[in-house]
N, C-alpha and C positions, 0 to 999 in steps of 0.2 A: 321626394320620398319623405315621409314623416320621421320625426325623431324616434318614435317608437319602432318604426320599421328598421331604421338604422341600428337601433339597439339590439333588435332581434338578430339581424345579420351579424352584428359584432359578437353576440353571444354564441351563435352557431359556429362562427369562425373560430372562436376561442375553444369551443368544445371539440372542433375538428383537430385543432392543434394539439389539444390535450390527448385526444384519442390517438392521433398519429404518434405522439411522443410515447404513449403507453405501448403501442404496437411495436415501435422501434426498440423499446426497452425489453420487450418480451422476446425479440428475435435473438437466438443464441446459437453459437456454433461450438460443437464438441469435436475436438481433433483427437484422433486415435492413431497412435504410432505403433507399428509392428515391423517385424522383419519378413513378413510374408509377402509374396508376389500378388499381383491382381488376380491371377488364376486361383491361387490358394485361398485368397480372400473372398472369392465369389459368393459363397453362402453367407458370409458375414456382411458383405456389401448389400446383398438382397435384404438382410435383416435391418441394416441401417435405413434403407428406403422405407421399409415397413414401419420402423420406429418413427421416422419423420412424418409419415402419413398419420400416425396416431397422436403425434405431438406437434401440432401446428406452431410454427415459429422456430423450431429446432432443426438445425442442419448438422449432419454428422459427416466429417471429412476424414479420409484415410491418408496417413503419411507413412510411406514405405522407406525403411532404412536398412541397409545391408547388415546382416547379423554381426559381422566382424567389427563394424563401426558403431553399432547401436548404442552401447553404453556411453562411449565418449561423446557421441552426437547428442544424447540426452543431457549429459552434464554440461556440454558447451551451450546448448540451447537455453538452459536455465540461466546461464550467465548473461546471455543476450536478451532475456525476457521473452523468448519465443518457444518456451517449452510446451509440448502437447498436453492436452488435458488427461488423456488416458495412455498408459504405457503397457505393453505386453513384454514383461521382463523375465529373464532367466533367474531362477530362485536364488542362485549363489551371488547375484548382484545386489540382492536386497540389503544385506548388512551395510554395504558401501552407500547405497542410495538413501537408506533410512538414516544412517549416521550423518549424512550430509543434509538431512532435513528435507529431502526431495519428495518424500512420499507422504500422503495423507492417510491416516488410519481410517478404516471403514467405519461408518456410523453403526450404532448398536443394531439396527434392524438388518443391515447387510452382514454384520458379524454373526448374527443369529442364523441368517440364511446359510452362511458357509458352514457353521458348526453343525447344523442339522442335516446338511445335504452332501457333505464331503467326508471322506475317511480320515482317520488320524494321520496317516502317512501323507496324504495330499495337503491337509491343513498344515502339517509340519513344514512342508516345502514353502509355505507362504508366511511362516512365523519366524521371528527373531527375538530372542530373549523374552518369550512369552507374549509378544505383541504380534497380532495378525495384521498383515499389510495388504492383502488382496485376495482375489478369487482364482484358485488354481485352474489352469487351462490344459496345456499340452503335457502329457506324461510320457516319460521314457523309462522303461523298466529293464533290469538286467536279469538274464537267465542263462542256463546252459543251452547252447544251440548245437545240434549234432547232425551228422550225415548218417541217416539210417542205413544206407547201402553199405558204407564203409564199415559200420559196426557189425552188420549182418555178415559181411564177407569175413570178418575176423571171428565170427562165432558168437556174437552178442546180440540177443534179441531185445534187450532193454538198456537204457542209458545208465551210467554209473550213479550210485547214490552217495558214495563216500569218495574222498580224494584218493584213497588207496585203490579203489575200483577204477577211478578215472585213469590213474597212472598205469594200471595193468592193461587196460584197454588201449590207451595211447601207445604204450610200448609195442603192443602186438600189431598195431596198424602202421606205425611209422616205417617208412621205407627210404633207404638211401641209394644213390646211384654209385657208379664206379669211382667217382671223384670224392665220395663220402658226403655229398650234399643231400639234404632231405628233399625227396620228390613228393612224398605224401606225408604230411604231419599228423600225428595222432592228436596233437593239441597245438594251438597257436595263440600268440598275442599280437598286438599291433604296434605301430610306430608312433602314434600320437600320444599326447599326454593322457587323454581320457582312456585310450585303449590299454594303458598300463595301470592307471590309478583307479579307474572305476571298477574293473574286475577285482582289484585288491580290496577296495572298500566293500564291494558286494560279498566277498568271501569273509571279511571280518563280521559283517552283519549276520551271515549264515552261521558263523561260529559263536554268535551270541555276544559279541563285543563290538560296540560302536567305535568308529575311528577316533571320535572326539568326545569330550565330556558334554553333558547336556547343555551347559552354558557356553560351549564353544571356546573356552579359554584355556583348555589344555587338551592333550592328545592321549590316546591309548596305543600309540604306535610301538611302544617298547613293551607291551604286554606279551606274555608267553604265546598267546594265540596269534598275535600279529607276526611275531618272529617266526613261529612255526609255519604260518601260511607263506611268508616270503621264502623261507628256506625250502619248502616243498616246490614252490614255483622255480626257484633257482636250480633245484635238482633235475628238473625236466631239461634245462639247458645243459647242465653239467654232464648228464648221462646220455645226451644225444637224442632225447625224445622230441625236442623242439629246438628251434634256432631262430635267429633274426632273419634268416633267409626264407623262412616260411612264415607268413603273416595272415591275419584274419581276412585280408582282402582275397587270399587264395581259396577261401571257402567256396566262393561262387564258381570256381573252376573244378571243384571236386577234389582239391588237393589238401584239404584240411578236414579232419574228422570231428573235432570238438573245439569250442571256444565259448567264453562268456561274452555275450553281446546284447545290445539293446534291440527293442522291437522295431525301431525305425529302419533297420536294415532290410526289412521284409521285401519291399518293392524291388530292390536290386537283385535279391535272390530269386524272386518270382521271374524276373526277366532272364536270369541266368539259367534256371532249371525248367522254365516253361511249364508244360503240363505234367512234368515230373516233380514239381515243387512239393506237393503234399506227401508224396510217397518217398521223398528224399530228405526233407528238412524236418527235424524233430526239435521240440523244446521241452526242457525239464528243469526242475529246481536245481539250484547250484549244489553240487556234491559237497558234503560236509559231515564231520563227526559231531557237529554241534546241534543246536536246536533247530537250525534252518532259518532261512531268511534271505533277503537280497536288498539292493538299493534301487531307488527310483529318483529321478529328478524331474522338475516341473518348470513350466513357465506360468506366469500369473498375470491377471489383469490388475493394474494398480492405477491410482489417481495421483497426479502431481499436486504437491502441496500449494503451488502458486496458482492453480487453476481458479478462474472466477466463475466456473460453472460446476463446482464440485457435486452439488446435489443432483444436477442433471446427469453428470458423469456416472455416479453410482447407480442412478436409476437405469441408465442405459446398460450398464454392466449386468445388473440383475436381469434385465430383459433378455440379454444375450445368453445368460447362464441358466435360465429357468427351463425345465422340460416343457415340450410342446405336445400337442395331441398326437403328432406323428411319431413321437418318441424322443428323438434327440433334441437337445437345445440348439440354438444357433451356433454356439461355440462347438458343441459336440458334432454337429454336421460338418463344420469346417475341419475339425480334427480328423474325423473319419475320412474325409476326402484326401487328406494328406497321408493317410496310413498311420495316424497317431491315435492315442487314446485321450479322451477328455477326463477331467478331474472329478466331475460330479458323480455321485453314486447312481443317480437315475440314468445318466448317460452311459456309465459302464454297464449297467444292467441291460440297457437297450442294445449296446454294442455286443454283448454276449449272445443275444438272440441271433441265431443265424451265422455266428462267427465260425471260422474254421478252427482246426485244432491248434494252429500256431497262435492265433489271437487269444483263444480261450486260455491257453497255458499262461500267457503273460498277464491277462486280466486277473486270473486266479491268484497270482502273486500279490495283487493289490487287495482284492476283495477278501482274501483269507487273512489279511493282516501281516503277512510275512514281509512285504516290502516296506522298507524304512527310507525316509527321505535322505538325499545327499546332504551332508552337513553344510548348513549355511554359515560357514565360518568367515571371519574377517580375512579379506584379500584371498579368497578361495582359489582364484586362478594362479596366483603366485605360490600358494601353499601346494597346489597340485603339481605345479612345475618342479618345485623342489623335490617333492616326494618321487616323482617320476624319475628324476636324475639318479636318486639313490636306489630306486628299484632296479634301474639298468645296471648299476654297479654290482648289485647282488646277483643279477642274472648272468653278468659277464664273469663273475668269480673274483673280481678285483676287491670286493669286500664281502664279509660274511653277512647273512641276513641281520644278525644282531648289530653288527657294526654299522651297516647301512641305515637301519631304522633308528639307532641311537643318534647318529649324525643328523638325519632328517628331523628327528624330534627336536633337537637343539635349535636348528634354524627356524623351524616352524613355530616353536614356542616363543621365540623372539618376535615373530610377526604378530602372533596372537596377543602378545603383551602390549602391542601398540594401539589396540582398539580402544575406543572411548569407554 
């Protein structure tokens, strides 16, 4: 072989090595962490495949983590250097994650995409101290849910519009047995932290007073409106209209007439009432003497600050969130499959088409602007736990509403003062 031939072979080999190195460098993996099962993720997994086909060299992997362990798992993975690139996080976790430097702010073009395609309430769920941290996904909204049959039997064709009307209807419906226990409750609360705190927040928003200041560093829990709301709740217990023996879980058996609940309960009630669901279950705005309103909370797509594929991650998230010709975005299709609502305006509009009365009533709370995001305050889970404890004390009569909220405010203010 001539020297020239050897040189050509060497040059070709060098080019092959360079090309191979470039190809290897272009191969990228985006890891997406959610608390959703493979079945719930099916529409998104199909979109991952489609994205990979359109972006040679990119692989998208799903990492499932149980909801109860999700936040701690993410924080631990960051310590070990194995954090996923994309996170689907509960909005109230954002202050802690952002405070720890775990989240990457969206680039300008993604921020503009969110600002132009999402409502103020859903944007608020992804915002802390004026900084947007991700793309809203799954919405949960609170409204008054009522049993039409029980109201009609009591002589009421329409749900209550004010708390006084609610109490009147609830009193008329509540029935006790020979032992004095409630068999059918006119109104009910639940046993979990959220089942006490979220309806309270929703009623505060309906009264026109947010539970916390705009900067999340102080509360409005000792406002006259908050005290009145808790006092009226406690009066239902004090006067035998409701009790801890009858709870929101009893709605499915027809033993509860009214409660403030989120939309994600729908599938359980459909199973319980079967073909009588639409004729039995009604949804209405939260009764109030104020301007009206309610609370929503959201999950959001976010990008980990340590990801080495940030640009690809945000591009994938936009791909998953953009409306498609069929109507719903990839995220919207997944949310609809779970019986949830997506955060984007286009998705909500598509979901409204063909929706039943139940879904339309909840979506209307968002599109009308009445729904306001759950406060993204520092250590929100601990704040809610403290507040629930004092709400229980007011319900039981061991403290007045004013005493309970004053004590809760003192403990919660101390926590809020710890934030950076």
